[in-house]
N, C-alpha and C positions, 0 to 999 in steps of 0.2 A: 548515449541517452540523449537526446535532446528536450531541452527544455522548454516547456510551450510560455510564450507569458499572457498577463491575464488581458491584454487587445486584443482586438478583432481578427488581428492578420495570423493565420496557424500555418501560411504558405502549404505547404503536402499535406498535412495531416488535418484536413475539413473534420472537424472536432464537436458536433453539438447534440454531444446524447443525452444530454440535461446538463440540468444544474447539480451542483457542490447539493445543494441544499436540499433537494429533493430524498440524497439518504439516509438511510438509518444515524443516528449519532456515532452507534461506535463505527460504520463505514467511514463517518466524515474525519473522525476523529483518525483511524489510519491510513486514510489517502494522503492526507494536513503532514502527520508525520513521513511517509515514503516521502512526498514531495520536497518536503525541507533534508530528508538524507539524500536523496537526491543531487540535491546540489553543494553537500559536501564531497571535498577531495583529499585522499584518492575515493573512489567510491568506494561505498564498502568497510572502509577503514577507518577512519573518521565518526567520529560520534559527533553531535548537534548536542548540544546544552539542553536547549530548548523543547528539545523533543523527548530527550533524559526526564525533568522536570515533568512537562506535561504529561506523558506515560506513567510515570511516577504516582502522578495525581489522582488520575482518571483509574486508576488499574491497581492501585498500589504494590505491592513488590513484585506484583505479574509485570509492574510496567517496565520491571530491567529484561528482561524477555523478551516481552515484545517489541523491547527497540535494538535486542540484538537478530531477533529472527527475521527484521524487515532489513536491517546490513545485509546478512546473511542472503536476503531473498535480491535487493539490487543488483548485490555483486554477483548470485549464480545470474539474473538475467540476462547483466554484461557481457559476463562469456559466452551464453546460451542464445542467445537472440539473433536469430537469422537477417534483421533489421534496425535501423535507431527508433528504439521505441518515443514516445511524447511522453512523455509525463509533463504537469503543469506546472506552472512555478505554485507556490503554498497560499497564494491567497485569491487563483483564478478560480471564477466561478463556474465555471465548462469545467462539467467532466471530457475529456480527452479519448477517444473510440478505444485506447490499447487500457485507459485503467479501466475502466464498463470491463474489460475483458478479465483485468486480472482482479478485477472484483465479485466477477463472476466464479470466475475458480475458487476464490477464496470462498464464496457459500456454498459453494458442490465442493471442495474438500474436505468437510467435515462430515458429510454421506456417502454419496458417490465420488468416489478415485476416479474410476476410469471418465468422470463425464466430467470433475476437475480438472485429469491431464490433456483428456481434449480442447480444454475451456482454454488450456494453459499449453497448447502446442502452436497456436498463433504469434502466440510470444517469443515461450522459449527455442521450437523447435521439440522434436519431438523425446531426441535424449533430454534434452536439457528438461522438460514440463516432468517427465518418471522422476526427474532428480529432485527436481525443487516442489514439486506437492510434497512431502512434506512437511515442508515449511508453512505452506497456507494451515495445511491440518492444526497445525502446533498453535500456529495464531490464535484461531480460531478455537481454539480448546481455549485458551490461555483468557481469549475474554469471556466464555464463555463459566468458565471454573471464578474464574475473580467473583461474577455476578453473582453464580450461589453462593459463595461462599461469604457477600456480604463485604471483597475484597474492595469491589468495583464504588467510584464514586460517581452522580452522574457524569456524566461526559462536559464538561468546560465549553464554556461557549470559546470556540476560534478564531471569529473572527478578528480577533486584533493582536492573533497573534503570527504575523507575516512574515 
């Protein structure tokens, strides 16, 4: 995976899909967590204390499951991706094309699995999309269930957690 910096130079990944601040708070938090976890080595195997604490603060006990699923998702994407994916640095204010596609798949995974798989195909290929969509669906369920049970606190301001 290529980690895109917070500057204007995106090389061959022109990615002005919009600003991260326009996303709903839960998507901002999940994107921030994915970005932080993408920096960890070995990818998918290493934990990030900041992500662990932030997700647990925001989603209660479900935060541990979210962290684990996000690490699994990143590892799966790294295994199946037909090309290098552009993931922003944690504090990058711009949403990359690949991140926008991943968030679209996340939104669709809770309802229409076929559409979610189709949204994930550009990032993970046909075989990978079919295998990884269940991770996205479970992430969405954990977020929704933590809100429904009152376990989730309002998502904290993440501007200082770069």
